[in-house]
C-alpha beads as a LAMMPS data file, in Angstrom:
LAMMPS data file: protein, C-alpha beads

187 atoms
186 bonds

1 atom types
1 bond types

-500.0 500.0 xlo xhi
-500.0 500.0 ylo yhi
-500.0 500.0 zlo zhi

Masses

1 110.0

Atoms # bond

1 1 1 -138.179 -80.793 -38.423
2 1 1 -137.368 -84.030 -36.515
3 1 1 -139.180 -85.962 -33.846
4 1 1 -137.449 -83.803 -31.134
5 1 1 -138.458 -80.459 -32.623
6 1 1 -140.884 -78.329 -30.686
7 1 1 -144.460 -77.411 -31.574
8 1 1 -143.518 -73.864 -32.194
9 1 1 -141.125 -74.806 -34.959
10 1 1 -143.880 -76.469 -36.937
11 1 1 -146.086 -73.405 -36.587
12 1 1 -143.252 -71.103 -37.518
13 1 1 -142.575 -73.024 -40.741
14 1 1 -146.304 -73.071 -41.739
15 1 1 -146.400 -69.277 -41.099
16 1 1 -143.105 -68.157 -42.689
17 1 1 -142.976 -70.651 -45.591
18 1 1 -146.734 -70.874 -46.505
19 1 1 -148.568 -68.026 -44.778
20 1 1 -150.633 -70.143 -42.402
21 1 1 -150.716 -68.436 -39.052
22 1 1 -152.167 -71.170 -36.799
23 1 1 -153.818 -70.062 -33.514
24 1 1 -151.602 -70.787 -30.485
25 1 1 -154.056 -73.408 -29.222
26 1 1 -153.590 -75.459 -32.434
27 1 1 -149.726 -75.579 -32.229
28 1 1 -149.480 -78.635 -29.927
29 1 1 -151.844 -80.756 -32.042
30 1 1 -150.109 -79.858 -35.370
31 1 1 -146.729 -80.323 -33.687
32 1 1 -147.752 -83.811 -32.544
33 1 1 -148.894 -84.793 -36.036
34 1 1 -145.549 -83.798 -37.506
35 1 1 -143.677 -85.485 -34.723
36 1 1 -145.579 -88.790 -35.283
37 1 1 -144.735 -88.534 -38.996
38 1 1 -141.071 -88.012 -38.188
39 1 1 -141.075 -90.970 -35.793
40 1 1 -142.799 -93.115 -38.377
41 1 1 -140.397 -92.213 -41.166
42 1 1 -137.281 -92.146 -39.027
43 1 1 -136.055 -88.903 -40.746
44 1 1 -136.511 -85.152 -40.686
45 1 1 -139.703 -83.764 -42.125
46 1 1 -139.266 -81.042 -44.802
47 1 1 -141.365 -77.853 -44.924
48 1 1 -143.283 -79.190 -47.932
49 1 1 -144.112 -82.372 -46.034
50 1 1 -145.340 -80.286 -43.052
51 1 1 -147.668 -78.449 -45.527
52 1 1 -148.873 -81.825 -46.889
53 1 1 -149.623 -83.029 -43.339
54 1 1 -151.565 -79.740 -42.522
55 1 1 -153.518 -80.048 -45.794
56 1 1 -154.334 -83.777 -45.227
57 1 1 -155.341 -83.311 -41.544
58 1 1 -157.315 -80.045 -41.768
59 1 1 -157.987 -78.819 -45.327
60 1 1 -158.846 -82.081 -47.123
61 1 1 -161.319 -83.392 -44.643
62 1 1 -164.462 -84.346 -46.641
63 1 1 -165.789 -87.478 -45.113
64 1 1 -168.323 -88.298 -43.708
65 1 1 -169.634 -84.698 -44.042
66 1 1 -169.258 -83.323 -47.567
67 1 1 -169.813 -79.489 -47.602
68 1 1 -171.804 -78.282 -50.630
69 1 1 -172.950 -74.731 -50.104
70 1 1 -173.523 -71.937 -47.686
71 1 1 -175.154 -68.548 -47.739
72 1 1 -176.154 -66.086 -45.037
73 1 1 -178.388 -63.021 -45.016
74 1 1 -179.959 -60.605 -42.486
75 1 1 -182.701 -62.088 -40.282
76 1 1 -185.786 -59.908 -40.881
77 1 1 -187.572 -61.484 -38.011
78 1 1 -184.819 -60.463 -35.509
79 1 1 -185.987 -57.458 -33.501
80 1 1 -182.465 -56.162 -32.987
81 1 1 -181.774 -56.072 -36.689
82 1 1 -178.443 -57.813 -36.000
83 1 1 -179.477 -61.460 -36.506
84 1 1 -178.431 -63.618 -39.416
85 1 1 -179.988 -66.602 -41.270
86 1 1 -177.732 -69.233 -42.596
87 1 1 -178.632 -71.848 -45.201
88 1 1 -176.240 -74.677 -45.818
89 1 1 -176.270 -77.855 -47.812
90 1 1 -174.119 -80.912 -47.339
91 1 1 -174.119 -84.622 -48.021
92 1 1 -173.456 -87.488 -45.675
93 1 1 -173.404 -91.167 -46.584
94 1 1 -175.187 -90.546 -49.872
95 1 1 -177.963 -88.387 -48.293
96 1 1 -178.252 -84.654 -49.041
97 1 1 -179.181 -82.228 -46.209
98 1 1 -180.399 -78.619 -46.530
99 1 1 -180.495 -76.839 -43.169
100 1 1 -181.426 -73.341 -42.027
101 1 1 -180.479 -71.713 -38.732
102 1 1 -180.581 -68.338 -37.080
103 1 1 -177.818 -66.748 -34.922
104 1 1 -176.016 -63.565 -34.040
105 1 1 -173.657 -64.067 -37.048
106 1 1 -172.988 -66.529 -39.890
107 1 1 -170.965 -68.960 -37.780
108 1 1 -173.495 -68.963 -34.934
109 1 1 -176.412 -69.449 -37.413
110 1 1 -174.539 -72.321 -39.117
111 1 1 -173.799 -73.891 -35.757
112 1 1 -177.489 -73.595 -34.799
113 1 1 -178.627 -75.162 -38.012
114 1 1 -176.296 -78.131 -37.425
115 1 1 -177.451 -78.384 -33.781
116 1 1 -181.108 -78.690 -34.828
117 1 1 -180.308 -81.479 -37.177
118 1 1 -178.581 -83.448 -34.408
119 1 1 -175.197 -83.378 -36.226
120 1 1 -173.561 -80.824 -33.919
121 1 1 -172.964 -81.455 -30.214
122 1 1 -170.062 -79.119 -29.676
123 1 1 -169.313 -75.582 -28.573
124 1 1 -166.934 -73.298 -30.515
125 1 1 -163.936 -72.955 -28.284
126 1 1 -161.574 -70.965 -30.486
127 1 1 -161.884 -69.084 -33.786
128 1 1 -159.154 -67.398 -35.812
129 1 1 -159.001 -66.080 -39.370
130 1 1 -156.578 -64.223 -41.597
131 1 1 -156.004 -63.559 -45.332
132 1 1 -153.509 -65.701 -47.273
133 1 1 -152.695 -63.097 -49.884
134 1 1 -152.995 -59.313 -50.394
135 1 1 -155.673 -57.581 -52.353
136 1 1 -159.457 -57.698 -52.646
137 1 1 -159.469 -61.154 -54.272
138 1 1 -157.448 -62.716 -51.522
139 1 1 -158.388 -66.027 -50.069
140 1 1 -159.028 -66.232 -46.347
141 1 1 -158.410 -69.078 -43.983
142 1 1 -160.385 -69.730 -40.836
143 1 1 -159.446 -72.045 -37.980
144 1 1 -162.078 -73.363 -35.593
145 1 1 -161.711 -75.476 -32.465
146 1 1 -164.722 -77.423 -31.346
147 1 1 -165.050 -78.969 -27.863
148 1 1 -167.452 -81.674 -26.746
149 1 1 -168.926 -81.909 -23.257
150 1 1 -166.580 -84.788 -22.658
151 1 1 -163.603 -82.447 -23.206
152 1 1 -162.495 -83.795 -26.611
153 1 1 -161.178 -80.978 -28.820
154 1 1 -161.227 -80.934 -32.618
155 1 1 -159.575 -78.357 -34.764
156 1 1 -160.561 -77.667 -38.407
157 1 1 -159.526 -75.223 -41.144
158 1 1 -161.133 -73.895 -44.257
159 1 1 -160.102 -71.652 -47.097
160 1 1 -162.301 -69.579 -49.392
161 1 1 -162.460 -66.122 -50.961
162 1 1 -165.485 -65.516 -48.703
163 1 1 -164.462 -65.504 -44.962
164 1 1 -167.963 -66.749 -43.902
165 1 1 -167.672 -69.748 -46.264
166 1 1 -164.057 -70.389 -45.093
167 1 1 -165.406 -70.497 -41.478
168 1 1 -168.158 -72.964 -42.401
169 1 1 -165.647 -75.106 -44.250
170 1 1 -163.553 -75.026 -41.032
171 1 1 -166.542 -76.227 -39.041
172 1 1 -167.045 -79.167 -41.428
173 1 1 -163.311 -79.938 -41.294
174 1 1 -163.567 -80.082 -37.472
175 1 1 -166.754 -82.240 -37.646
176 1 1 -165.015 -84.669 -40.023
177 1 1 -162.042 -84.916 -37.672
178 1 1 -164.416 -85.505 -34.796
179 1 1 -166.145 -88.233 -36.670
180 1 1 -162.727 -89.937 -37.144
181 1 1 -161.677 -89.283 -33.503
182 1 1 -158.797 -87.225 -34.788
183 1 1 -158.893 -84.714 -31.890
184 1 1 -157.269 -84.519 -28.532
185 1 1 -158.738 -84.964 -25.003
186 1 1 -158.329 -81.925 -22.760
187 1 1 -158.477 -82.366 -19.047

Bonds

1 1 1 2
2 1 2 3
3 1 3 4
4 1 4 5
5 1 5 6
6 1 6 7
7 1 7 8
8 1 8 9
9 1 9 10
10 1 10 11
11 1 11 12
12 1 12 13
13 1 13 14
14 1 14 15
15 1 15 16
16 1 16 17
17 1 17 18
18 1 18 19
19 1 19 20
20 1 20 21
21 1 21 22
22 1 22 23
23 1 23 24
24 1 24 25
25 1 25 26
26 1 26 27
27 1 27 28
28 1 28 29
29 1 29 30
30 1 30 31
31 1 31 32
32 1 32 33
33 1 33 34
34 1 34 35
35 1 35 36
36 1 36 37
37 1 37 38
38 1 38 39
39 1 39 40
40 1 40 41
41 1 41 42
42 1 42 43
43 1 43 44
44 1 44 45
45 1 45 46
46 1 46 47
47 1 47 48
48 1 48 49
49 1 49 50
50 1 50 51
51 1 51 52
52 1 52 53
53 1 53 54
54 1 54 55
55 1 55 56
56 1 56 57
57 1 57 58
58 1 58 59
59 1 59 60
60 1 60 61
61 1 61 62
62 1 62 63
63 1 63 64
64 1 64 65
65 1 65 66
66 1 66 67
67 1 67 68
68 1 68 69
69 1 69 70
70 1 70 71
71 1 71 72
72 1 72 73
73 1 73 74
74 1 74 75
75 1 75 76
76 1 76 77
77 1 77 78
78 1 78 79
79 1 79 80
80 1 80 81
81 1 81 82
82 1 82 83
83 1 83 84
84 1 84 85
85 1 85 86
86 1 86 87
87 1 87 88
88 1 88 89
89 1 89 90
90 1 90 91
91 1 91 92
92 1 92 93
93 1 93 94
94 1 94 95
95 1 95 96
96 1 96 97
97 1 97 98
98 1 98 99
99 1 99 100
100 1 100 101
101 1 101 102
102 1 102 103
103 1 103 104
104 1 104 105
105 1 105 106
106 1 106 107
107 1 107 108
108 1 108 109
109 1 109 110
110 1 110 111
111 1 111 112
112 1 112 113
113 1 113 114
114 1 114 115
115 1 115 116
116 1 116 117
117 1 117 118
118 1 118 119
119 1 119 120
120 1 120 121
121 1 121 122
122 1 122 123
123 1 123 124
124 1 124 125
125 1 125 126
126 1 126 127
127 1 127 128
128 1 128 129
129 1 129 130
130 1 130 131
131 1 131 132
132 1 132 133
133 1 133 134
134 1 134 135
135 1 135 136
136 1 136 137
137 1 137 138
138 1 138 139
139 1 139 140
140 1 140 141
141 1 141 142
142 1 142 143
143 1 143 144
144 1 144 145
145 1 145 146
146 1 146 147
147 1 147 148
148 1 148 149
149 1 149 150
150 1 150 151
151 1 151 152
152 1 152 153
153 1 153 154
154 1 154 155
155 1 155 156
156 1 156 157
157 1 157 158
158 1 158 159
159 1 159 160
160 1 160 161
161 1 161 162
162 1 162 163
163 1 163 164
164 1 164 165
165 1 165 166
166 1 166 167
167 1 167 168
168 1 168 169
169 1 169 170
170 1 170 171
171 1 171 172
172 1 172 173
173 1 173 174
174 1 174 175
175 1 175 176
176 1 176 177
177 1 177 178
178 1 178 179
179 1 179 180
180 1 180 181
181 1 181 182
182 1 182 183
183 1 183 184
184 1 184 185
185 1 185 186
186 1 186 187
């Protein structure tokens, strides 16, 4: 891939070479990251380097929010019987936080816990998930796009054998990218 390559080429390589099927809305951002790297280096970017960029930008985001744990269970106080309670723990700047939230599913409950704490001022714009391998022990990857009221958009990705935990890791990835201003402004 060189600086003139299209965004679809980057997504194609991540999918066919490594099994990461990025949501279409994420293609331009990932393509831009690879194009910037090609411009900076003055050479073509290899598939392995594309993977390293993806991992650095989305999977290895652990600052300032350091995800520690997550669990969810049925909300016995929900009259519909469909509600979920989420408990999550994370650290930020040396402080540990334990939050609890309720919602219509694990992601919504996690989002609501973070909102109550004041650490989450976004809406979930896009969500996509898939398995990375075959079989019951396969890891799952989740992609989440957060959008602020100002229009700034932040993607995140997370991997885990538990899809709910992968989704929460994706939220934390996006929050860390937002904290660094690593998103795009959508008009």
